[in-house]
N, C-alpha and C positions, 0 to 999 in steps of 0.2 A: 167729580172731574175727568169721566172720560174722555177720552181723542187726546189728554195732556202730556204730554212728550214728562217722562218721569227718566234720571238718570238713576244710574245703577251701582253705588258705588260698595264697595270691597277686596276682603285681605281675601285673597285665594293661597291654602299651604303652597301649592306643588308650585307656584311662580315662586317664593320666596325660597323652599327645595332644593328651586333648581341653580339661582343665584347662591346658593352655599350653607343658606339658615342648617340649623337643627331638625330634630324635630319636633325637638322640647321647645327651640325659638319658635318658633310656627302652629303650638298649641293650641292656642286662641283662633286662632284666620282656622276658617271655611274652608268646604270640601268640594269641589262640584253636582254632585249634592242635592246641598241646602242653595245652592245658588243657580243650579238648573231651576229647584220646587220654586224657587222665590221670583225668579226672573217670567215662570208660564203663567204664577199664581197672580201675574202684578195685570203681564196679559188676557189672564179670565176674568180682567176687573174692567176692563174698556181701554187700560191705557197706553199706553204705546212710550217702549223696557229703550234705552238706549245702553247695554252692557257699560262702563267708563273702564271700572278694575281698581284700581288703591290709591291713594291720596297724591304722584308724582302724577298717574294719570293722568287725573283731575285739574293735575295742575298746567297739564301740556295740551289740554281740551282747552279748558277755560283763556290761554293765553291765547289762542289759532281763533277765537271767536265762541266759542260751544255755549249751550247756555242751556240747562232744561226746566220749565215751568215748577216741580221737584228735583228733589235730591232726595231716597232709597236711600240711605246710609245706617253702613254695621260693618262698617274700618273700622280696628282696632287700632291700627296703628303699628308704629315699629319706633320702640326709641327713648326710653324716660317714662317718669308717670303723669305725663297729658300726651303723652300719645297715644289718644282715646281724644281727645278737645283737637287737635290740626283739622281733620275734615269738617267741622263744625265751620272752626273757623276762618276758614278756609272762604266755606258756603257764606258764612256769616258777612265777608269784606266784601264777597260781588252778589250779595244782596238775592242771595238764590238761596228757598224755603227748604227744608229738611224734614227728616222726620226723628225721635226721639232727643236727648234734651243736648242741651248749647254746654263751650267749652270750659262752662266755670262748674258747671253739674258733673263733668264728665271727669276731669280734673280733679275735685277733692272729692270723688269714689271712687277713684280710683285707687290715692293715699287710704289706704286704712283707716290710720291714724286721726286723720282727719273728720274723717267721713262720724265715726265715731265719736269721733270729740261735740264735734253735731250735734251728734243722736247726744246724748250724754247730756248739753249743753240747754235739751229743749228740757233732760229732766225724763230722758223713755230710759228704759233700760239696756245694758250692753258693758259687759265683762270689764272690772281695768284690767288695765294694761297699760305696757310701754313700749318706748323705741328705743332701739339698737342700733347707734350706731358706728360703733365700734369697743374696741372691750373695756374701756372704761369707762362704758354706761352698764356694764355690768355689776359695776357697786354700788349704783344706787335702786338697785330692784329692787322697788318692796313691794314684794305678789306673792298671796300663800301659791305653793307647789299643790296640787301639776299646773303647769304650762302649758303653754300651745304656740308654739314656733310657727311663725312663718313670714315671709318676704312680702311688704309693707304694701306694694305696687306690682302687683300679677294678680293673672284669673287663670282657673278650668282648672287647678289646681295645683299651681308650678308649687315645687317647694318645698307643696303638703309630702307627707309622709310615714311610717311607722314612727317613723325619730321624728319628728313634727310635738312629738308625744313627751313630757319634760314632768321626770319622775319627780329628782329631788337638783339642789343646787349645783352635782358633781357634775351630769351632765349638760348645763347650762351652757357652760363654756363653747365647749368644743362643740355641739350643731347650731349656734349662734355664730360662730367662727366661721363655719361651712356655709353659711348660708350667706353670709358677708360678701367670702371669696365666689361666693358659686351665681350669684344673685348680680353683685356689686348692686345695691342698694340697698336701702336702712333693715333691718328685722319688725317687727310687729310679734312682740311675746305679750299673751292673756293671759289670763286665771284660768284654767281648762273651766268648760260647763261637758258635765257629763249627762248630761235628759238628754229630750226626745231631742231629731231635727226638722223642718222643715221649709218647704220655699214656697214662699206665695208670690202670684203669680198681680200686677195690678195692670188696669192700662186707663188710658185717663190725664188727663194734668189740671194740675188744684184742687181749684172745688170741685172739680168731675173727676177724679182717681176715683178707680172702686176694685174695689179684691173682684179676679173672678172668680179664682179658687185656689184651696192652698194644697199641697204635697207630703209626703214625710219621704224620710228620707231613707232608709235603713240596710243597713249593711247586713251581708247576707252570712258572712264571716263574722264570729265574738270567737276567733280566738285572735284577736288585734283590736286596739284600740277602738273603734265606732268614730274613722276619719275620713271622710270626704274626701283623697286624697285625686294628686293627679290619672295614672294609674286605677283609682273605681273609677274617675271619670270618661274615662277611655274607653274602659273597659265593660261599663253601668250595666248594661243587657243581662252579664251572667255575676258580676257583683255587690251587686243594689234592688232589694225591693221597694219599687216605686208603688205608693197605696192612698185611693183619699184618707181622710182623717174621720173617721165614723165612731167609737170611741168615745171620742169626747169631745163633743159639738162646748161646752165649757173653752177644751181650751184650746178648741180651731179659735172660737172667736177671744177669747185675751192672742193668738199669733197671726188672727188678718187684722187687729185692734192694732197693736206695737210694728206693724210693714206697713200699715196704710199712712201709720201718721212718719214714720218713717223717710217712707218717700214723701210723703211734701213737706215734714221739712230741709230733707237735699236739693226737694223743688228737681225732682224726675219730670219724663214728659215721654208722653206718649202710648212708654211700655215700658215695665223693669219689673226686675223679681227680688225680692230680699227674700233673704236670709237671716233665717230664726233659733235658734236654739237652745234648749229650754238646761236652769241649774240643777244643783242638785236640792231642791226644792220642787223644780215641774215649773220657774215663773219662764216664760218665753224670754231673751233679750236676745237680742239684733247683733248678727255674725259683718254681715253687708250688703249690699245690693249691686244689681247689677246694672244698667243703665240703659246697652246695651247688649241687651235676654240674645241670648241662643237660638236663630231661625231655623234649624235642622227640622223635618215636618216629624222625625218621631226617631230621636233623639234628643232635642233640643227641651228640656225643662218649661219653658213657657208653651209649645204647643201640647207635650204631655198635660200638661196642666187645662189647655183648654180644651183639647180631646176629652178630658175627664169631663169634664165642666157641659158639654155638648155642643164645641160652638167645634167647628170645622176649620181645616187650616184655611183658606179660602176666605173665611170670616174672621177670622184671624185677623192676616196683611188685608184686608179690607175696613178694617178695624181703626190699625197702626196710620196708615195715611190717609181717613178722611181724618182722625186724629189730628192728625200733621198743620191736612188743609184747614182745617176747622182754626188755628190756629195763626195761617198765614194768611188769614181773609178777615183775623181782628186785630193784626197786628199792623 
């Protein structure tokens, strides 16, 4: 829909750093490089773009009477497990169409336990898990070691490091209590999956959703457990090998089928990524889904997979907008 006005909602890291938030507080937020790249690309597709900024800026502009034909939303929000739902909820209240998933999906998928329960209910593979809300919950853990611990509702590897790998019962209390204290939210513990790790990019919604491609995530260092941690993600160029899955077409097919099934079960829209890791027998298992995938042209997984599959960044952004317009026009 060229000439349409696209509002652009995002969380810029430097804005929050200026307010006193820490680097880790804003780890999920975007750099100026990402914002500029998306803005220029949308304009190159023939649209007019108005930068709105974060959710609070959106509220102010709506109150002043501003409206847009479509909103390109990548705002993660801040505060609580429903933070990714803030902007979609506001836009739905004002009946303004927007890109990516709706408030229900954003909330259900940010809470990793809810996402895993929905996937498991659909008879899809995911590691056994438990949720720790306090020290008493540790007494009821009936999982097989080693385990893996992480905050229940964080992204970008926040709260994940070498200590997340729990070899025995002696370590679990210390690690879980530390995470509870640091992140002020429940802790998800899962039976550790020691196999290969993949991320699968998916475009579309509902029955139209289709796999774009899959990338394997391999740690360069073999001196520590293979953990896609916060520091590994931040320094991915030097710490991670990303590559297409060429050695096992059968495994790739299983990974992509599971990823697409999970994406559809969780009702993600327009575009997203599903993270998959194999168990000891090499069986792919669901880890989590990202319904608001990073869009830095060269640093984020979704654009990297698009490039791997021969899709330009411009085509990727255009496809996301086309999918959103298709939903809006059919709704």
